[in-house]
BADREN-730993 format. One line per field, with one value per residue (C-alpha): x negated, y, z; residue number from 0; residue in one letter. Coordinates in steps of 0.05 Angstrom, whole numbers, padded with zeros to 5 digits. Example, Ala and Ser with C-alpha at 12.3 -4.5 7.8 and 13.67 -1.06 7.14 Angstrom:
# residues 2
xx <- (-00246;-00273)
yy <- (-00090;-00021)
zz <- (00156;00143)
nr <- (0;1)
rest <- (A;S)
//
This chain:
# residues 313
xx <- (00454;00407;00368;00305;00322;00343;00269;00240;00279;00250;00179;00185;00221;00165;00099;00126;00091;00121;00052;00032;00098;00090;00027;00064;00118;00069;00096;00076;00093;00142;00179;00196;00210;00258;00294;00308;00327;00375;00409;00415;00444;00498;00508;00501;00455;00385;00353;00291;00264;00211;00190;00161;00089;00094;00160;00218;00290;00342;00397;00450;00379;00366;00438;00426;00359;00395;00448;00400;00350;00419;00438;00366;00363;00429;00402;00341;00384;00420;00352;00338;00412;00393;00322;00358;00411;00353;00318;00259;00205;00156;00137;00101;00113;00085;00072;00043;00012;-00009;-00085;-00078;-00044;-00073;-00146;-00122;-00051;-00065;-00122;-00072;-00019;-00047;-00074;-00017;00029;-00005;-00013;00060;00084;00032;00075;00088;00034;00020;-00008;-00023;-00041;-00067;-00021;-00002;00070;00080;00062;00093;00170;00157;00136;00193;00237;00222;00210;00135;00139;00175;00163;00116;00095;00080;00105;00183;00227;00223;00300;00300;00369;00351;00304;00314;00273;00264;00225;00169;00126;00117;00044;00019;-00025;-00096;-00147;-00228;-00249;-00328;-00379;-00383;-00311;-00265;-00209;-00271;-00257;-00188;-00153;-00093;-00081;-00011;00005;-00002;-00072;-00095;-00114;-00096;-00162;-00213;-00178;-00206;-00158;-00155;-00151;-00088;-00043;-00049;00020;-00017;-00046;00019;00046;-00016;00005;00074;00052;00010;00051;00057;-00018;-00061;-00087;-00115;-00093;-00083;-00121;-00188;-00251;-00240;-00268;-00218;-00245;-00215;-00235;-00227;-00304;-00322;-00276;-00310;-00378;-00371;-00327;-00393;-00435;-00397;-00348;-00280;-00238;-00191;-00130;-00125;-00076;-00072;-00085;-00150;-00182;-00179;-00246;-00284;-00349;-00348;-00390;-00333;-00274;-00296;-00277;-00210;-00157;-00086;-00026;00026;00089;00128;00068;00069;00073;00085;00140;00114;00165;00176;00210;00245;00299;00373;00384;00352;00316;00274;00299;00283;00205;00218;00245;00192;00139;00181;00179;00106;00087;00132;00102;00034;00043;00081;00019;-00020;00030;00067;00087;00162;00165;00138;00157;00166;00131;00148;00106;00133;00104;00144;00146)
yy <- (00458;00488;00468;00481;00436;00387;00390;00383;00322;00292;00315;00275;00215;00210;00217;00185;00231;00302;00336;00319;00333;00404;00414;00396;00441;00502;00509;00487;00424;00448;00496;00432;00393;00439;00451;00374;00369;00419;00381;00314;00347;00382;00310;00277;00226;00207;00212;00188;00129;00165;00109;00076;00087;00104;00141;00102;00124;00098;00063;00131;00169;00129;00145;00215;00221;00187;00246;00301;00279;00297;00359;00384;00362;00394;00464;00466;00461;00527;00562;00520;00540;00609;00601;00567;00624;00670;00630;00632;00569;00578;00563;00499;00429;00367;00318;00243;00209;00130;00118;00094;00150;00207;00211;00202;00240;00299;00335;00336;00378;00414;00467;00483;00470;00526;00575;00569;00573;00609;00616;00545;00517;00445;00404;00332;00271;00206;00153;00081;00064;00040;00108;00149;00109;00124;00196;00208;00181;00218;00280;00285;00295;00332;00287;00239;00205;00126;00057;00041;00016;00008;00002;00051;00069;00140;00154;00181;00163;00199;00171;00203;00152;00086;00064;-00004;-00047;-00060;-00121;-00112;-00169;-00170;-00197;-00274;-00284;-00333;-00276;-00220;-00229;-00221;-00155;-00166;-00212;-00239;-00249;-00323;-00312;-00284;-00327;-00300;-00344;-00299;-00233;-00185;-00143;-00082;-00085;-00111;-00047;-00023;-00036;-00041;-00105;-00129;-00113;-00156;-00215;-00211;-00213;-00267;-00309;-00368;-00366;-00389;-00460;-00455;-00436;-00358;-00363;-00391;-00337;-00283;-00212;-00148;-00074;-00004;00021;00008;00031;-00028;-00083;-00055;-00063;-00131;-00162;-00139;-00177;-00234;-00241;-00245;-00197;-00145;-00095;-00023;00027;00061;00131;00105;00077;00145;00168;00108;00101;00086;00024;00000;00019;-00033;-00090;-00066;-00103;-00089;-00132;-00147;-00122;-00119;-00093;-00100;-00032;00000;00052;00120;00162;00226;00202;00245;00245;00246;00303;00341;00391;00435;00415;00471;00460;00387;00403;00446;00393;00343;00389;00407;00334;00313;00376;00348;00269;00266;00273;00219;00162;00146;00071;00053;-00022;-00042;-00092;-00059;-00102;-00089;-00062;-00102;-00167;-00226;-00276)
zz <- (00360;00311;00251;00284;00343;00288;00265;00324;00336;00268;00286;00349;00316;00261;00309;00366;00408;00436;00436;00361;00337;00377;00334;00263;00282;00313;00377;00447;00473;00533;00481;00434;00497;00524;00460;00452;00527;00508;00451;00489;00543;00497;00467;00542;00519;00512;00441;00464;00508;00546;00588;00530;00497;00437;00452;00418;00390;00437;00393;00391;00383;00313;00293;00308;00270;00207;00211;00229;00163;00119;00155;00149;00080;00059;00096;00056;-00002;00012;00001;-00057;-00094;-00077;-00119;-00176;-00181;-00185;-00233;-00183;-00205;-00143;-00074;-00041;-00083;-00057;-00112;-00111;-00165;-00168;-00177;-00244;-00277;-00235;-00273;-00342;-00337;-00293;-00333;-00386;-00358;-00298;-00327;-00370;-00315;-00271;-00317;-00339;-00269;-00220;-00174;-00155;-00097;-00129;-00073;-00110;-00069;-00098;-00064;-00080;-00095;-00027;00002;-00041;-00028;00036;00035;-00011;00029;00092;00059;00062;-00021;-00063;-00132;-00152;-00220;-00217;-00257;-00250;-00250;-00167;-00159;-00098;-00072;-00054;-00107;-00181;-00231;-00307;-00354;-00375;-00419;-00441;-00433;-00470;-00437;-00483;-00471;-00462;-00492;-00485;-00543;-00548;-00514;-00561;-00574;-00591;-00670;-00666;-00692;-00644;-00588;-00559;-00488;-00493;-00504;-00437;-00381;-00313;-00288;-00329;-00323;-00275;-00235;-00192;-00117;-00078;-00070;-00146;-00182;-00243;-00224;-00205;-00271;-00296;-00253;-00279;-00352;-00339;-00289;-00336;-00365;-00305;-00296;-00225;-00157;-00153;-00087;-00111;-00121;-00160;-00170;-00149;-00158;-00146;-00209;-00287;-00295;-00253;-00281;-00352;-00335;-00303;-00359;-00401;-00356;-00381;-00314;-00356;-00388;-00364;-00388;-00384;-00391;-00458;-00440;-00397;-00455;-00500;-00461;-00473;-00503;-00585;-00562;-00517;-00557;-00606;-00552;-00550;-00570;-00584;-00568;-00625;-00622;-00578;-00535;-00459;-00427;-00364;-00358;-00321;-00291;-00252;-00180;-00132;-00077;-00102;-00066;-00118;-00076;-00117;-00186;-00220;-00209;-00226;-00292;-00308;-00290;-00335;-00384;-00388;-00386;-00438;-00482;-00481;-00470;-00546;-00576;-00538;-00543;-00598;-00589;-00593;-00602;-00521;-00475;-00402;-00349;-00273;-00230;-00174;-00158;-00175;-00125)
nr <- (0;1;2;3;4;5;6;7;8;9;10;11;12;13;14;15;16;17;18;19;20;21;22;23;24;25;26;27;28;29;30;31;32;33;34;35;36;37;38;39;40;41;42;43;44;45;46;47;48;49;50;51;52;53;54;55;56;57;58;59;60;61;62;63;64;65;66;67;68;69;70;71;72;73;74;75;76;77;78;79;80;81;82;83;84;85;86;87;88;89;90;91;92;93;94;95;96;97;98;99;100;101;102;103;104;105;106;107;108;109;110;111;112;113;114;115;116;117;118;119;120;121;122;123;124;125;126;127;128;129;130;131;132;133;134;135;136;137;138;139;140;141;142;143;144;145;146;147;148;149;150;151;152;153;154;155;156;157;158;159;160;161;162;163;164;165;166;167;168;169;170;171;172;173;174;175;176;177;178;179;180;181;182;183;184;185;186;187;188;189;190;191;192;193;194;195;196;197;198;199;200;201;202;203;204;205;206;207;208;209;210;211;212;213;214;215;216;217;218;219;220;221;222;223;224;225;226;227;228;229;230;231;232;233;234;235;236;237;238;239;240;241;242;243;244;245;246;247;248;249;250;251;252;253;254;255;256;257;258;259;260;261;262;263;264;265;266;267;268;269;270;271;272;273;274;275;276;277;278;279;280;281;282;283;284;285;286;287;288;289;290;291;292;293;294;295;296;297;298;299;300;301;302;303;304;305;306;307;308;309;310;311;312)
rest <- (X;X;X;X;X;X;X;X;X;X;X;X;X;X;X;X;X;X;X;X;X;X;X;X;X;X;X;X;X;X;X;X;X;X;X;X;X;X;X;X;X;X;X;X;X;X;X;X;X;X;X;X;X;X;X;X;X;X;X;X;X;X;X;X;X;X;X;X;X;X;X;X;X;X;X;X;X;X;X;X;X;X;X;X;X;X;X;X;X;X;X;X;X;X;X;X;X;X;X;X;X;X;X;X;X;X;X;X;X;X;X;X;X;X;X;X;X;X;X;X;X;X;X;X;X;X;X;X;X;X;X;X;X;X;X;X;X;X;X;X;X;X;X;X;X;X;X;X;X;X;X;X;X;X;X;X;X;X;X;X;X;X;X;X;X;X;X;X;X;X;X;X;X;X;X;X;X;X;X;X;X;X;X;X;X;X;X;X;X;X;X;X;X;X;X;X;X;X;X;X;X;X;X;X;X;X;X;X;X;X;X;X;X;X;X;X;X;X;X;X;X;X;X;X;X;X;X;X;X;X;X;X;X;X;X;X;X;X;X;X;X;X;X;X;X;X;X;X;X;X;X;X;X;X;X;X;X;X;X;X;X;X;X;X;X;X;X;X;X;X;X;X;X;X;X;X;X;X;X;X;X;X;X;X;X;X;X;X;X;X;X;X;X;X;X;X;X;X;X;X;X;X;X;X;X;X;X;X;X;X;X;X;X)
//
């Protein structure tokens, strides 16, 4: 069997369709089917149950796919080792970033990175944490930037920075005249939240777990953007919490409504994530170094309390 044949097997296992798998592998469907059949004949087993729609792995097929992933990853690592030895930093690099980090962090480092490493072809996608974990595990992302810790067995995390939460409190609110606020001042029942699926939302739920007086399933307003939450707060519909970097670009009139927390400030941990096989580690290191160079001037908070991005039951 060959590495190419194993890649065909992995493609069918992922897409559960021979035609679609062939398209993704840039070969004809008969070619892909023939190569997979050769492996099955060589091993005297069936990897796929073709009688089911969509196509399913057999029990032994699942074990073969698990091993094939390891083999293909290690084969890719050979080229990676050669490039590291040559000091080459280039090629395609797929990066996922969560929505609450993308608009603030990406403009800070992207221009510096592409100028310093012009041979790297960055492919950047905005993805939620669940999608990032899945794509890192199945090899469809090389790295990601997300809130941590996630405690994923196959994923390595390198902390980039700690980003405090900042309260946005409209005029007329009982806490507006305070210079600093405490976690105990928060009432989850009046906090405007991001939609479900955002890890920043889950962090706020963890932060305010004890500060609610009503059933969490009652009517509440949720939005997909911080801009909408700020406008709703200004209309007197509640308060909201923002990541620190997002507050830097607010209008001066809006900045007067920001209230920082007393130390230790509740914060989220933002990390660079990548598979533990460390493929393309030279690009990962370059990315980490570039971000560290720009972020240290923007965030100087030290005494923080990290809030988990994983909602506690």
